[in-house]
N, C-alpha and C positions, 0 to 999 in steps of 0.2 A: 090320233094324228097319222096321216098317211104320208109315207116318204119312200123315195127310191134313191138308189146310190150310184153315183159315177156315170160313166158313159153307157154302161149296160142299162142303168136306170133310165137314162135319157132315151135310149132306143125303145124301152118298154113304154115310156110315156108317149112317145111319138106314134107308136103302133096302136095304143089305146089311151088317148088323152082323157084325163079325168080331172076336171076342175082347173083352176088357175095355177100355173106352175110358179113355185116360189124357189128361186135359185139361191143356195147358201154355200158360200165358201168363206167362212168367217176369218180364217187364217190362210190367205189374206185377200184373195181377188175381189170378193164382194165388198170388203171393207175399203180397199183401195179405190174401187169404182165409185162407191158412195162418197169417199173423201174428194175424189177428183170432181165430181159433179157439184158437190157442195162448195168446192173452192172456185167454181165458175167455169169449168170446162164446158164447151158447147155440146159435146157428145163424146162417148167412149166407144170405140170399135173393138170388140173382142175377137181375137184370131187364135185359132188352135195351135198352129205351127209357127215356130220362131222365125224361120226364113221368110214365110209369107208376111208375117207381121212387120219384119224389118223392111222388106221391099215396099209394102203398102205405106208404111209410115214415111219413108223417104220420098216416095212418089207424091204424096199429098202434103208433105211438110208438117206432119203431125208430131206431137210429143210422144216418145216411145217408152213404154213401160214393159219390161221383160224380165222374167225370172224362171229359173229351173233349179229345183232342189233347194230353194230358199235364197239363191244368190243371183245377182244381176247378170243378165246375158250381155256379152261383149257387143258393143255397138248400140246399145239402148241407152236412153237418157237416165232412166230411174229404175230402181228395183220395184217389185210389187209390194210397196210399202205405203200405208196410209200416212204415216208421219212424214215421210219424204215428200209425198204429194201435197200435203197441207202446207208445206213450206216452199212449194214450187210456184213459179209464175205461169199459170195455165189458164188464166181467165180468158174466156171466149175462144179457146183453142180446142182443136180436135186431138183426142188422145187415142192411141192404139195400144192395146194391152194383150200380152200373151203370158200365160202362167202354167204352172205344172198341172193344175187340176180344174180350177174354176172355169177357164175359158173352153173347157171340153164339154160342158154340160148346158150350154146356152140353148134355149128353145124359144120359139116365137111367143111373144107376149109374156115372157118370164119376168117376174118381179125380183130385182137384185136386192138381196137381203143380208143384213149384218146386225150385230148388236148396235152399231152406230146409228142405224135408222130403224131400230126394232119397233118403236112406237108408231112411226109413220106407216110402216108396212102393216102392222097389226090393225091400224085404223082402216087402211085400204082394203084388207082382205077379210075383216071380221064377219062380213055377211056373205062371203063367197065360199063356194066349194073349192077346195085347194089340195094340191099335192106338192110336197117339198122335194126338190131335187138336191141331194147332198153331195158335195164334192168328195168328202172323205167317208170311208166306211167306219161307222161307230165302233165296230169290233176292233179296229186298229187305232183310231184316234177319234175321240168323241166330240170335238169342238163344234162340228156342224149340226149334229143332232141336238146338242145343248143349246145352240143359238136358235134353232127352230123351235125348241121347247119353250124358250123364253118368249119368243114372238107369240106362240100359242097362248101362254099365260096372259100376256098383255091384250091379245085379241079377245079372250074370254071376258076379262074385266071391262074392257071398253064396250063390249056388246051388252054388258049388264048395266051400263049407264054411268060408269065411273068416268071422271074427267081425266085427261091425259096426265096432268100434274099429280093426281092421286095414284095413277098407275105407275108412274115413274118412281114415286115415293115408296110404293109397295115393293117394287123390284129392289130398291136400295136397302129396304129393311127386312125383307123376307128371307129366312134362312135357306129355304129350298132354291130360291132364285140365285142367291149368292153361291150356293153349292154348284149350280149350273155354270156360273161364271168362273168359279174356281176350277171346274172341270175343263173349261176352255184353256185357262192358264196352264194347267198341269197336264194337258193332253200330250200325246207323243209329238204332235206338230208344234205345240206351244213350247215344249222343252227344247225341241230342235232349233226353233227360231231364236230362243233365248241364248242358246249356245253359239249361234251365228252372229249374235250381237244386236238382235232386233227386239230386245225386251220392251223398248218404248212402244212398238206396235202392239205388243200383247197388252201392255198397260192401258192404252186408250181403248182397245177393243173390249177389255174387261171392266172398264170403269166409266167410260163416257157413253152411257146407254141413251140412245135416241138424241144425242147431242147434234146430230145432223139429220133432221126430220124431213128427208126427201124420199121420193118413191121413183127409183130408176126402172124403166121398162125397156126390155130388149125387143126390138121390132125392126124387121127389114135389115138385119145385119148390124144395127147400131143400138146403143143404149142412150136414151135421153130421159129427162125428167118428165114424170107424169104431170099434166096440168089439167085442172078441172075444166 
């Protein structure tokens, strides 16, 4: 599995693109983006800097999601939280998001990936050459490498002819897959979020595997659902 890490990894990929970019920030930007689009948002616009995100959101009347260090930014509507977004009224609305890490690694045609849409992403990429762009350094916090590894397991099984329901059942019953999910829960970022009161986010990210089978693609500055 080929992967690059953080903004430096993004620069490396842009200088030498290799395959389809798979963007992973499981805790939590990727998961929040997946949740927003699954909940009916028309598009999600990721912005690296908080001030720019706030100005853009106000100018276009968008729903504002903003987080730094795990906490909501003042002036934004929601934290970078999939559970908050799943309970929000965002159908047919534009969402603007800025986060500590995930919005810093967006690249053109990037596939936004989380455990929440792991099967859909695996099916989309199973026959493609690919490079994972991880928001977090696995030497510090392993959640994104674990999520990418889970997607790879599912992609391999699907490429061998297994049906999606069989692959999902395998993930739920396989000890190594569950170890990957436990690693997300017990990662440095996972424990920090739990201390901040976002245990519900961790719970759905570690248990609701492919519950939101969508494939969000970043293109021309915005993220929309892939359609055949």
